[in-house]
N, C-alpha and C positions, 0 to 999 in steps of 0.2 A: 503493498499499499504505499502509495504515496504520500507527501505533506503538504500538497499541493492546495490552494485553498480555493474552493466554489463557491463562487456568487451568484444568487440572484439579483439583478438588478430590479428595481422597482417599476412594474411595469406601468404606473404611470406617469412614471419619469421619462420612461427609453423608450414605447412602443407607441404607434399610434392608434387610437381606438376605433377598432373597426370590429363587425358583429362579433367574427369569432374571436376577438381577444375579450371582448366587455363579455361574453358567455364564459369564458374559461377563469378573467378575473371573477366574476361571482360567483362561479363554484369554488374557487381558492378561498375566498371570503367564507361564502359560508361552511365550506369542510374545516377553516382555521376558529370560526364562531360555536363550532359543536366542544371544542376546551372548555371556555370559560362559560359555556351552558354545563356541563359536565361538573365542573367544578362547584355551580352554583348550587347541585345537589346534596354534597357532602353534609353541610350543616343536618337536612334532614333524615338521610343515611346515619351517621354518627347519632343524632340523637331518639332515634326508631329503632337502630339493627343493632348499636355495637355498646360494649358497657360502659360505663358513666366513668368520668374523672379519668381519662387512658387515654389522652388526647396526642399525647407525643407517639405512643404506640401506634394508633391509626395512621399517624405522618409516615411511621417509618414502614408498616405494611402496603402506606400507597406509595412506597418507592423504591424500597431493596428487593423483594422478590420481583415484582417486575422486571425491573432491571436488569436482574442476574440472568433471568430467563430471557431478557430479549439480546444478553451477550452473548450467552451459550445457543442460541435459536439461530446468532448470525456470523457467530464466529471469527470478531471482529474487537480486538482492541487498539485503544490508542497508540499512537508514534509519536516520537520526538516530542516536540512542544507540546502535543496534544495532551500529553498525561496534565501537565498541569492545567493549561485550559481550560478541559472537561472539567476536572478538582474546581477550580473557581466558577464556571458556571453551574456545577451540579451545588455547591455551596451555596451562591447566590439565589438562584430560582427555587431552590429545593429546601435544602439543609437550613440556611437562615430563613428565608422566607417563613416556612412554616410554623417552625418554634414561636418566633415573633407574632404573627397570624394567631396563634392562638393565645399565645397571654394578652394580648389586646382583646382577643374575645371572652375571656373570663375576667377583664376588668374593667370590661367596657359594655355597656348594651349593644346589643349586635346592631343596631342602626348606625351607632357612632363608629362601629369597628369596620363595617361594611362604607360608610361616607369617608374613611381616611382612607381606604383600600381603593378607593376610585380615584382618588389624587395621583395615581402611577401614570395615566397616558400626559397628565401636565408635566411629573418629572422628566417621564422618556423624552418628552417637546424637548426641553433644557440638554436632555444629557445625547440627544441626537446631532444639537447644533455642535458641544462642546467634544464629543468622542468621534460622530461622524462626519462632521464638518459642513452637516446639512444647511444650508438655508430655512432661518426660523419662518414657518409656517404659523400666521397669524388665525389662517382660519380652522387648522385644526387646533391651535392652542384655545383660542373661543369656544371651541365647541368642546374640548375638554372639560373648562370649565362649567359648561352648561351642562353636560354629562352628570358632574358631581353636584350640580342644584340638585337634577332629576332622580339621582340615586337619595339625595338627603331627602328629598319630597316622601318617596317610596318608603324608606325605613326608616326614620327618625321620629322618635313619638315625642309626645309634649313633655316627657318627662326624664329625658335623655339626661344621664350624669356623666360627671366627664374626670377622669382620673388620669392624675398624671404621668405614671410608667405606662398605663394603659393606652394613652397619647404617645409617647414617646416609642412603644412599639409599636405599636398601627404605622406611623411615618417611618418608621427605621425600616418594617417589614417592606414598604410600597416601594421605598428607597433602594433596599437589596434586590428586588425584582424588576424595577427598575431598570437599574443598573444591569441586570446579567440578560434583559431583554435586549437591550441597549448593545451590549457586549456579542450575544451574539450573532446578531445582526453584523457587528465590525469582523468579528473573526470568520463569518461563514461558517464553513466546517470542511473536510479534507475530501479531496477527489475521491469519489467512490465510495463516499460514505451516506448511506440513505438515512432516510427521518429517524424509522425503527432504532439503528443502530446509533446515532446520534440522543437520541432519547435513553436509549439504557444507559451508555456511560453517565448521563448529567443525573438520573437517577440512581445508578451507585453510587456514584459521588456524593449526592445529599441522601443517601442512604449509611453511609459511614460517619458523615459529620450527625447524623440523628442515633445511631446506634447504642455509642457508649453515654449520650444525654437521656435517651430512655432507659439505659440501664440502671444509672444512677439516680436519676429523679421518679421514675415510674416503674418500671418493671411490666413483665408480662400480666393481663390483668386477670384473675381467675375465672374459670368456668367459663371461657370461651364457647356458646352453645351454637345451633346451627342457625340462628336468624343473625350473629355476630360471622361466621364465617361467609354469608353471602353476602354483609355488609361488607368487611376485606376484600373480599372477590371485587366488586364493584369500585371500589376505592383503588384498588392496584389494578383492573384492568381498565374500563371504563373511564374513571378518573384518574386514571394513574400514566400507562407505558402510550396506550393509544391517544389521550389527550394531548399529553405532550408531543407526540410523535407530528399529530396535526398542526400541536403550534409550534415548534422550530418549525417544520416545512413551511407556515406561514411566515414566521418573520423573518425566513430567507429568501420568501419571495414578494414581500410586499412592503410598502412604507412603513417603516418600524412606528412611528407615531400612530397612523391606522389601525395596525395591529394592535397597538397598546389599547384602541378605544374600545377592541370587544370583548376588552376587561370588565366592562361593563356591564354584561348579559350576567355575569356570575352573582353579585348581590340580587338583581332583577329576577332570576331564576330562583334563587333563594327566598327573595319573599314572594314569588307567585306559587311557590309549594307553600311553605308555611300557611300561605293563606287558606289553600286549598284542606291542607290536614286541620285546619283548624275553624274551617266551613266560615270563615270571616271574607265580609266584601271588603274590597278596597275604599277610599273615603275620594271625594271629590279631587283632593290636593293629590293623593296620590296615584289618583288617574294621569293627573295632567302631569308629575312628575314622572311616571312610568313613561308616558309619551314625549315628555323633553329627553330623556335618558335616551329612548331608542332612536332619536329624530338626532340628536346627537353621533349617535355610532355611525349610524348611516351617512347623515352628512360626511363625518370626519374621515369616510372612505373615500373622498373626492380632494380633489384639489384645482377649483376653479381659477386660479392665479396662473398655475402651471400650464392648463388649459388654454387658457387666452395668449400664454406666451406663444406656445406651441401654434396658433392660427395665427400668429403675424409674424 
C-alpha cells in the first residue's frame, strides 16, 4: 500500500452543475446524512435498551468491536505516517468526543447539551479558513448560526439549567469533533484505502482511548440481557462502523462546512424519537425550530456566491 493521499475535491467547487452531477451529489449528501440521523437514535437506544449508568462502556461497544471487525475483514493496517494520523483522528472524532459528550449529557439538560453540540458547524467553518485555507463562507456561517437557533427552539425547555463543567465539556467535545472533521478533510486518506477501512482505523484508535478510561471509571455493567445485546449491536453497526464509513466518505467528497451542517440532524432525530416515545406533540415554537434547522441544513449545502462567480 502506498502512502499517497487521495483527496476528493468539493464537487460544488470543481465541477459544473449538470443534471447527472446534481443527482449524484444529492445521493451523496443523503447517504452522508444517514450518519448523524443514526447517531440521533443513541439516546433512545441507551435509555430503552442498555443498562443504566454505563455510558463509557456503551461508547466502547460502539467503537472498538466494530473497528476490529473492519480491520480483520479488510486486512489493511495503516502505513508510515498514517499510524499517528489515524490515532489522532480516532482520538478526536471518537475517543475524546464521546466521553465529553456523556459528561455534558450528565451535567446538563439534554436540550442544552444538544444545542452546544450544534455549534460544531460554526467551529468547522472557522477551522476551514485556518487549516484548509478556504475562503470564509458567510452563507454557510450564517446558516450554521440559524441551525443552532433552530435546534435550541426544538430542544431547550424553559427550565434549562446551566453547569460550568457541563458547558465546558460540551464546547470542548464540539471543538474536538470539529477539529477531527477538518483534519479528516485536510489529510484525505491513503490511495487504495476505502471508507470502511478508514473508519475501522479510527474506531479502533478511539476504542483504545476509551478502553482504559472505561476500565478505571465504570467497568462492564452487570447482567447484560438480550435487549442490551440488541442495543449494543445497533450502536456498533448502524451507529458505529456503517455510520462512520458514510460520514468519512462524505467528508472526503463534500465541502467540509456543508458536511458539518448535516450534524444538525442528530439532535432533531433524537427530539423526534423522544416525542414519539412519550406520545407528546411539538409546540408551535418547536415546529418553527424544526423548520429553521432543516432549512439551515439544506441551504448550507448550497454555495450561491461560488455559483455566481462560475457563471461570470
